[in-house]
C-alpha positions in Angstrom: 7.0 -30.1 4.8 4.8 -27.9 6.9 4.4 -24.3 5.8 6.2 -21.7 7.9 4.0 -19.3 9.9 5.2 -16.4 7.8 5.5 -17.0 4.1 8.7 -15.2 3.4 9.6 -15.5 -0.3 13.2 -16.6 0.4 12.1 -19.4 2.7 9.5 -20.8 0.2 12.0 -20.5 -2.6 14.5 -22.6 -0.8 11.9 -25.3 -0.2 10.9 -25.3 -3.8 14.5 -25.4 -5.0 15.3 -28.2 -2.5 12.4 -30.3 -3.6 10.7 -30.4 -0.2 7.7 -28.3 -1.4 5.6 -28.2 -4.5 3.1 -25.5 -5.6 0.2 -28.0 -5.2 1.3 -29.0 -1.7 1.5 -25.3 -0.8 -2.1 -24.7 -2.0 -3.4 -27.7 -0.1 -1.9 -26.4 3.2 -2.7 -22.8 2.5 -6.4 -23.6 1.8 -6.6 -25.2 5.2 -4.8 -22.4 6.9 -7.1 -19.7 5.5 -10.2 -21.7 6.2 -13.8 -20.6 5.9 -14.1 -18.2 8.8 -13.1 -14.6 8.2 -13.5 -12.7 11.5 -11.1 -9.9 10.4 -13.0 -9.3 7.2 -10.0 -9.9 5.0 -11.6 -11.4 1.9 -14.3 -10.3 -0.5 -13.7 -13.3 -2.7 -11.3 -16.0 -1.6 -10.3 -18.4 -4.4 -11.4 -22.0 -3.8 -8.9 -24.9 -3.4 -9.5 -26.0 -7.0 -9.1 -22.5 -8.4 -5.8 -22.1 -6.7 -4.7 -25.6 -7.7 -5.3 -24.7 -11.4 -2.6 -22.1 -11.1 -0.3 -24.4 -9.1 -0.6 -27.3 -11.5 0.6 -25.1 -14.4 3.8 -24.7 -12.6 4.6 -28.3 -11.7 6.4 -29.0 -15.0 8.7 -25.9 -14.6 12.1 -25.7 -13.0 11.6 -23.6 -9.8 14.8 -21.7 -10.7 13.3 -20.5 -14.0 10.6 -18.3 -12.5 11.4 -15.6 -9.9 8.1 -16.0 -8.0 7.6 -19.7 -8.6 4.8 -20.9 -6.3 4.6 -17.7 -4.3 1.1 -17.0 -3.0 -0.3 -13.5 -3.2 -3.5 -11.6 -2.5 -5.1 -8.9 -4.7 -7.0 -5.8 -3.5 -10.5 -6.0 -5.0 -10.2 -3.0 -7.1 -7.6 -4.8 -9.3 -8.8 -7.3 -11.9 -8.1 -11.0 -11.7 -9.6 -12.9 -14.7 -12.8 -14.7 -14.0 -13.2 -13.4 -10.5 -15.6 -10.5 -9.8 -14.1 -7.0 -9.1 -16.3 -5.1 -6.7 -14.2 -2.2 -5.3 -16.1 -3.1 -2.1 -19.5 -2.1 -3.7 -21.6 -5.1 -4.6 -23.8 -3.2 -7.1 -20.7 -2.1 -9.0 -19.3 -5.6 -9.5 -18.2 -6.9 -12.9 -16.3 -10.0 -13.9 -13.2 -9.2 -16.1 -12.1 -11.5 -18.9 -8.5 -10.8 -18.3 -6.3 -9.8 -15.4 -4.8 -6.4 -14.7 -1.5 -6.0 -16.4 0.4 -6.1 -13.1 -1.4 -9.2 -11.9 -0.7 -11.0 -15.2 3.0 -10.2 -14.9 3.1 -11.7 -11.4 1.3 -14.9 -12.6 3.7 -15.1 -15.5 6.5 -14.9 -13.0 5.1 -17.9 -11.2 3.0 -16.3 -8.4 -0.3 -18.0 -7.3 -3.3 -15.7 -6.6 -5.2 -16.7 -3.4 -8.1 -14.2 -3.4 -9.5 -10.7 -3.7 -9.2 -8.6 -0.5 -11.5 -6.1 1.3 -11.0 -2.4 1.1 -12.4 1.0 1.9 -15.1 1.3 -0.8 -13.7 2.7 -4.1 -10.3 3.0 -2.3 -11.6 6.1 -0.5 -10.2 6.1 3.0 -7.2 5.2 5.2 -9.0 3.3 7.9 -10.2 0.0 6.3 -13.6 0.4 7.9 -15.7 1.8 5.0 -16.8 -1.4 3.5 -20.2 -3.2 3.3 -18.1 -6.4 3.7 -17.2 -5.4 7.2 -14.6 -3.3 8.9 -11.0 -4.6 8.4 -9.5 -5.7 11.7 -5.9 -5.3 12.8 -3.7 -8.5 12.6 -2.4 -7.8 16.2 -5.6 -6.7 17.9 -9.0 -7.0 16.2 -10.4 -4.1 18.3 -8.2 -1.8 16.2 -8.4 -0.8 12.5 -6.5 -2.6 9.8 -5.7 0.7 8.1 -6.9 1.2 4.5 -7.9 1.4 2.0 -5.9 -1.7 1.2 -7.2 -3.4 4.4 -7.4 -7.1 3.6 -4.2 -7.0 1.5 -2.2 -6.0 4.5 -3.8 -8.3 7.0 -3.6 -11.4 4.7 0.2 -11.1 4.6 0.5 -10.3 8.3 -1.4 -13.4 9.2 0.5 -15.8 6.9 -2.2 -16.2 4.3 0.0 -14.8 1.5 3.7 -14.0 0.9 2.9 -10.6 -0.5 -0.1 -8.7 -1.8 -1.1 -5.9 -4.1 -2.8 -2.7 -2.9 -3.3 0.7 -4.4 -2.0 3.9 -3.0 -3.3 7.3 -3.9 -3.3 9.0 -0.4 -1.5 6.4 1.7 -3.5 3.2 1.2 -0.3 1.2 0.6 1.6 2.6 3.6 -0.8 3.1 6.5 -2.0 -0.5 6.6 1.6 -1.7 6.4 2.5 0.4 9.5 -0.5 -0.9 11.4 0.3 -4.6 10.6 4.1 -4.6 10.9 4.8 -4.9 7.2 6.7 -3.2 4.5 4.5 -1.2 2.2 6.2 0.0 -1.0 4.6 2.9 -2.9 6.4 2.9 -6.2 7.0 5.8 -8.4 3.7 6.6 -10.1 3.6 4.8 -13.5 6.3 2.3 -12.6 3.6 -0.4 -12.2 0.8 -0.4 -14.8 -2.7 0.6 -13.6 -4.4 -1.1 -16.6 -7.2 -3.2 -15.1 -7.4 -1.1 -11.9 -10.6 0.6 -10.9 -9.4 4.3 -10.7 -9.7 6.5 -7.6 -7.7 9.6 -8.7 -6.4 8.4 -12.1 -3.7 11.0 -12.4 -2.3 10.0 -9.0 -3.1 6.3 -8.5 -0.4 3.7 -8.2 -0.3 -0.1 -7.4 1.5 -0.8 -4.2 3.2 -3.8 -2.7 2.8 -5.3 0.8 5.5 -7.7 2.0 7.1 -9.1 5.1 10.5 -7.5 4.2 11.9 -4.9 1.9 13.9 -7.6 0.1 10.6 -9.4 -0.7 9.1 -6.2 -1.9 12.1 -5.6 -4.2 11.6 -9.1 -5.7 8.0 -8.4 -6.4 8.7 -5.0 -7.8 11.3 -6.4 -10.2 8.7 -8.9 -11.5 5.8 -6.6 -11.7 7.2 -3.4 -13.2 7.4 -2.6 -16.9 6.2 0.0 -19.4 2.6 -0.6 -20.5 1.7 1.2 -23.8 -2.0 0.5 -23.0 -1.8 2.6 -19.8 -1.6 6.4 -20.6 -0.1 7.0 -17.2 2.6 4.3 -17.5 6.2 5.6 -17.4 9.5 4.2 -18.6 12.0 3.7 -15.8 14.5 6.6 -15.4 17.6 7.1 -13.4 16.9 7.7 -9.7 18.9 8.4 -6.7 21.8 6.0 -6.2 21.8 3.4 -3.4 23.1 5.1 -0.3 26.5 4.0 1.0 28.6 5.5 3.8 27.3 8.8 5.1 24.1 10.4 3.8 21.7 13.1 4.8 18.1 12.6 5.7 15.4 15.1 6.5 13.3 15.2 9.6 10.4 17.7 10.1 10.8 20.4 12.8 9.6 19.3 16.2 6.6 21.7 16.0 5.6 20.1 12.7 5.6 16.5 14.0 2.1 15.3 15.0 1.3 12.2 17.1 -2.3 13.1 17.9 -2.0 12.5 21.6 -0.4 9.0 21.3 2.0 8.6 24.3 4.3 6.0 22.7 4.9 6.9 19.1 7.1 10.0 19.6 9.8 7.9 21.3 9.4 5.2 18.6 10.0 7.9 16.0 13.1 9.2 17.8 14.4 5.7 17.9 14.0 5.4 14.1 15.9 8.6 13.7 18.7 7.1 15.8 18.6 3.9 13.7 19.2 5.9 10.6 22.1 7.7 12.3 23.7 4.3 13.1 23.4 3.4 9.4 25.4 6.5 8.5 22.7 9.1 8.2 23.1 12.7 9.2 19.7 14.3 10.2 18.8 17.6 8.7 15.8 19.5 10.1 13.5 20.6 7.3 10.5 22.9 6.9 7.7 20.4 6.4 5.1 23.1 5.6 5.1 22.7 1.8 4.4 19.0 2.3 1.6 19.6 4.8 -0.1 22.2 2.6 0.1 19.8 -0.4 -1.5 17.1 1.7 -4.5 19.3 2.4 -5.1 19.7 -1.4 -5.9 16.1 -1.9 -9.2 15.9 -0.1 -9.9 19.6 0.6 -9.2 20.6 -3.0 -10.7 19.6 -6.4 -8.8 16.3 -6.7 -11.8 14.7 -5.0 -13.6 15.5 -8.2 -11.4 12.8 -9.9 -12.9 10.3 -7.6 -16.3 11.5 -8.7 -15.3 11.3 -12.4 -14.1 7.7 -12.0 -17.5 6.5 -11.0 -19.7 9.3 -12.3 -22.3 7.3 -14.1 -22.6 4.8 -11.2 -22.9 7.4 -8.5 -25.4 9.5 -10.4 -27.6 6.5 -11.2 -27.1 4.5 -7.9 -26.1 6.9 -5.2 -27.6 4.8 -2.4 -25.4 1.9 -3.4 -22.4 3.7 -1.9 -21.3 3.3 1.7 -22.6 6.4 3.5 -19.2 8.0 4.4 -17.9 7.2 0.9 -21.0 8.9 -0.7 -20.5 11.9 1.5 -16.8 12.3 0.5 -17.1 11.7 -3.2 -20.4 13.5 -3.5 -18.8 16.6 -2.1 -16.8 16.9 -5.3 -19.7 18.7 -7.1 -19.0 21.9 -5.2 -15.8 22.5 -7.2 -15.7 24.4 -10.5 -13.3 24.3 -13.3 -11.8 27.6 -12.1 -11.3 26.0 -8.7 -9.4 23.2 -10.3 -7.0 25.5 -12.1 -6.4 27.6 -9.0 -5.5 24.4 -7.1 -3.2 23.3 -9.9 -1.4 26.7 -9.8 -1.0 26.3 -6.0 0.3 22.8 -6.4 2.9 23.9 -8.9 4.2 26.5 -6.5 4.3 23.9 -3.7 6.1 21.5 -5.9 8.8 24.2 -6.6 9.1 24.9 -2.8 9.5 21.2 -1.9 12.0 20.6 -4.7 14.5 22.8 -3.0 14.5 20.6 0.0 16.0 17.7 -2.0 19.2 19.8 -2.6 20.0 19.4 1.1 18.8 15.8 1.8 18.8 12.5 0.0 15.8 10.9 1.8 13.0 12.2 4.1 12.0 10.3 7.2 8.6 10.7 8.8 6.2 8.6 10.9 3.8 6.6 8.6 1.0 7.6 10.9 1.2 9.4 14.2 -1.3 7.1 15.9 -3.8 4.3 15.4 -7.5 4.1 16.3 -9.9 1.5 17.4 -12.7 0.5 15.1 -15.2 2.1 17.5 -13.3 5.4 17.4 -13.4 5.4 13.6 -17.1 4.6 13.6 -17.7 7.5 16.0 -15.6 10.1 14.1 -14.8 8.7 10.7 -13.7 11.8 8.9 -11.5 13.2 11.8 -9.7 9.9 12.3 -9.1 9.4 8.6 -7.8 12.9 8.2 -5.3 12.3 11.0 -4.0 9.2 9.3 -3.2 11.2 6.1 -1.0 13.8 7.8 2.2 12.1 6.6 1.0 10.4 3.4 -1.5 12.6 1.4 1.2 14.7 -0.2 3.3 11.9 -1.7 1.8 11.4 -5.2 0.9 15.0 -5.7 4.7 15.7 -5.3 5.7 12.7 -7.5 7.6 10.9 -4.8 8.4 7.3 -4.2 8.1 5.9 -0.7 8.5 2.8 1.5 6.9 2.2 4.9 9.0 0.0 7.2 8.3 -1.4 10.7 9.8 0.6 13.5 8.9 -1.2 16.7 5.9 -1.6 19.0 3.8 0.5 21.3 3.4 -0.4 24.9 0.1 -2.1 24.0 2.0 -4.3 21.4 0.5 -2.6 18.4 3.0 -1.9 15.6 4.5 1.5 14.6 6.0 2.3 11.3 8.0 5.0 9.6 8.2 6.1 6.0 11.2 6.9 3.8 10.6 8.9 0.7 12.5 10.5 -2.1 11.9 11.9 -5.6 10.5 9.7 -8.4 12.5 6.6 -9.5 14.3 6.4 -6.2 12.7 3.0 -5.6 15.9 0.9 -5.5 17.5 3.2 -3.1 14.5 3.3 -0.8 14.1 -0.5 -0.8 17.8 -1.0 0.0 17.7 1.5 2.9 14.4 0.1 4.1 16.0 -3.4 4.2 19.0 -2.0 6.2 16.6 -0.4 8.7 14.7 -3.6 9.1 17.9 -5.7 9.7 19.0 -3.1 12.3 15.7 -3.2 14.1 15.7 -7.0 14.2 19.4 -7.4 15.3 
């Protein structure tokens, strides 16, 4: 049977259960589909046919019903370890070859998933554009003149173009949501610590989380179920806790004040966001206007405050011995961390604590917050001309999320007049993952009906 254009997990699973597809047959067809050309700069290391077949053949003796992700192909951002395959974090001089896979990758393989390759990213996961890589600027799945979004660039595009059913990214500032919006995908940013970061090259270790790109919220939920689990070897791993219940009937959702919404001159996205608000109303939601100021001020702390020093600490020895090995914009951003003192760090922590208290009060009035994922999208040329300004714009609705310990899901929300996708984000306090995935699935079904 010929592979479908989009590799939805449910479709592949039906084929496996019905006996019309085997993992080895999937690999043979997928290897041809991916091919050897890479004009969108998706891959840093694509697994060979034989390497993929080694995973597939281990599944052949198993009952497809016995493994939740039996024969499901997935891509891995190249700051996450896959045993025997180099991890570069998009910096060739930094590369190393791990002996074992990251904990989250191993869980997925144990659940039956088949890795297909390591994907391109903004170097050291520093950026939201996907263009800061010596392996080439990531290109959008719908129009290659536009950015893929980042830093999980190739992870998103590989799923959008039918080369994987799902992929792993990381998300510290928005890297698991912005590329989802730009490529018409779901991007789930789990509660920090819900997925292990053992075997992940850190960006800001206290804020990092592994994220999931998928074609649907239902697929993302299946992946999250298989991937999550407490990891005693990861100091930042957290045991699951009770979160907000799945929403039924009427519920309240927050929307920033009109004067706090920012679309950066895009003529199409304001109306698309208003349509998303209406979509939530049709699902039983009652909009509540909130003061978005605490979220915006928190977002500014991530790159304008001393948290950038965490990025420096993560690669301190490397950047101090091989500074010229870094992509120029990456070196500029991470190198700027040296201006912060320990006193600056404590002052920022005190301010963050105050902002956390302010934002907590908002959750007394709403059950979920709705925002654009990004107000606009840029061409690769625009990002190359003004890399910092464009990147900062893309973090307007995302940079606060992990600092405030929120879970979030980016979901598709229609198309601009130029046929580029637009997405919105639903977020809520930590451990609200099930509620967000359920609501995201309902929004998707409403959009597609």
